N, C-alpha and C positions, 0 to 999 in steps of 0.2 A: 119279554125279551127272548127267553130261551126257546119259544115256539118256532122261531125262524132260523135256528142254528142248524148247521149241516150235520150229517151223520157222525162225523168225527171232528168236533169243534177244536180249534187251536187256542191255547192260552199259555201263559208262562206260569212257572211254579208259584210266583208271587213277588219275589224281590226283583229289583231292577237297579242297575248301577247308579249310585248317587253321584251327581257332578262334583268335581273337585272344588268348585267354588263354594259348595255347601258343606261338605264334610272333608276332613283331612284323610284322604284315601291312603296316603303314605303311612300315616300313623296307624290307621285301621289294618293295613296289610301286615303290619309287624306284630300283631297280637291276635289272640284267639277271639272269636266273636264274643262280645261282652254279654255276660249273663246278668250283671248288675247294671245300673245306669252308668253311662259314659259320656257325660255332657261335654267333656273336654274335646271330643271329636268334632263338634260343630265349629265351623269357621265363622258363623254369623252370630253377632251379639244377641242376647235374649230379646231386646225390644223389636228386632226385625226378623227373628228366627222363623216365626210362623209364616210370615209373608214369603220368605225365601223358600220354605218347605212347600208352600202352596205353588209357587212358580215352578219348582223342580218337579212336583207331582203332575202339573199340567203337561210339562215336557214329556214325562214318562208315559202319560196317557196318550198323547199325540203320537209318540213313537210307536206305541203298540197298534194304534189305529192305522198308521201309515204302513206298518208291516203286515196288515191284514188279519190281525188276531180277532177271533170271534168273541172271546171272553176277556175283558180288560180288568186289570187290577190297578191299585194306586201305586204299585211299585214298592210298597213299604218304605217310601222315601222318608217318612218321619221317624223311622225306627233306627236305633243303633245296631240292632240285630233282630232276627225274626222273632225272638222270644222275649227279650228283656222288657220291651215296651208294655206288654200285658202282665208279665210275671211280677214286675215291680210296682204295679198299680193296685195290687190286692192288699187287703187287710191281713194281718198275721205275719207280715214280713218286717224285719228290722233292717231298714235301708242304711242306717248309719253304721251298723256293725255287721258287714256281710260275712257269710260263712265261706267254706271251701269245699270243693268236691272234685273228683276226677272227671276231666273232660273225656269225650269218646276217643281222643287221641292218646289218653293216658296221662296227660299233663294235669297238674293241680291248678285250678282257676278259682277266682272269687265268684260266689254264687249268692242268690238270695238266701237269707237265713230265716227259717220258719220258727217263730217264737209264740205263735198263737193260732187260733182257728183261721184257716184260709177262707176269706169271704170276699165277694165282689161288692163293694159299697156302691159303685156307680158304673155305668157303661164306659168302656175304655175306647172303643173304636167307632162309636156312633157318628161322631162328626166327620171322621175319615170316610165312612161309607156315604154320607150325605154329600160330601165334597165330590167324591168319585161319581155319584149318580148325577150330579149337576153338570159334570164336565164331559159326559159321553152319552151317546144314545145306544151304545152297544150293551150286551149283557155284561154284568160286573160280578167280580168275585172278591171276597175278603178272606184274609187268612188269620188264623188264631193258633197259637202254640197248643199242642195237645197236652192233656193232663199227665200222661205217663212221662213224656219228655220233660215237662216242668218239674215233676217229682224227682227225676234223675238230676236235674240241674239245680238242686237246692240242698242246703244243709238242714236236716230235720232235727230241730231241738224241741219239738212239741209233741208230735204224734207218736203213738206206740209202734207204728210200723210205716214203711213207705206206702203200703197199700192204702192206709187211712188217709195219708196226705194226698195221694193221687186221686182218691174219690172226692175229696173236698175241692181239689183243683178242678175236677170234672164238673162238679156242681157250678163252680164259677164260670167255667167255659160254656156250660149249657145256658146259663143266663145271658151270656154275651152273644151266643149264636142266635138266640131268640130275638134279641134287640137288633142285631145286624140285619136279620131278615125283615123285621118290622120297619127298619129304616130304608129299605130298598135294595138290599143285596139279592142277587139272583142265585149265587152259589156261595157257600162258605167252605173253606178248606182247613182241615186240621193238620198241622205239621207235627209228625211223630217220627223224626229220624232216629230217636233212641230205641224205637222198637226193633230196628234193624241192628243197631249197635249192641243192644243188650237183650237178646231174644229170650234168655233164660228167665230174667225178671219179667219180661213182657208176657211170658207164658203164665206167670203166676197171677197177674192182675191187670195186664195191659188191655185186654179185650173188655173186661169188666169196667174199667175206667172209661174206655172209649164209648161203650154202650151207655154209661151214665151221662156222658157229655152230650150224647145225641138223643137222650130220652125226651120224647114228645116233640121233637123237631120235625116240622112238616116240609121245610124247604130242601133243596138239593145240596148235598154235602159230598165231600171227597176227603180222602186221607192221603197225605204225602209222606213217603219214607224215602230215604236216600243213604248214600255212603258217606255223606259229609263233604266238606270243602276239599277239593283235590289238592290244593296247595298245602293243606295241613294234615290230611289223612292219607298216608302213603301206602298202607297195607289194607287191601280190600278182598273180601271173599268173591267167589265166582258168581254167587247168586244172592238174592235177598233172603236173609235168615228167617224173617217173620212173615213173608208174603202169603204162604198157605193159610195161616191163621186168619189173616185179614180177608 
């Protein structure tokens, strides 16, 4: 797929607006992006939710194609946020008793609570990439939350340090990336917004965690950093704090 791409291919970061008939956009807009699961946001009952998510994903794919994008994503339509879908699917997390951590806005939010070794028991996004591959003939990209960001979005009640937690997150991400490429992804994007938000900690172990996540990966990857949601993060620096290191 990628052989026919232009010199400067066009794509979206990953997420696409979910239709209001699928998710309660008003409720979502009044809270911080969920770090734990937030099933109450879905408007569709469980027996029909997957079918509805499939329909909305097809719409997102078709919109990107009509807009002329060269690399298409699934819009992250099945996720309540960019990170919680993967972060809450791992072993070592207590889903029933979440922890708390400071969001990049400074607000305290509920987050996954680490109570044991972080492990990926099974692929998380493999059916999503297969669905995307079956519904477009363009190059496709899948997104995965980065290990440093997930370590910042968690309450660590198990590891001796955040670095150790990040490296185990990285191992889980590495396994996921391998499976996404095997299932047909042309590109995989790691979302690491907290590298911009917390550059001091990122300097300590962010690159080490990122390199572990990409260890042995042969496919094309990219890293996404950003200033966060404009509606929630009101004070931003003039430049990207961690860009030179990347």
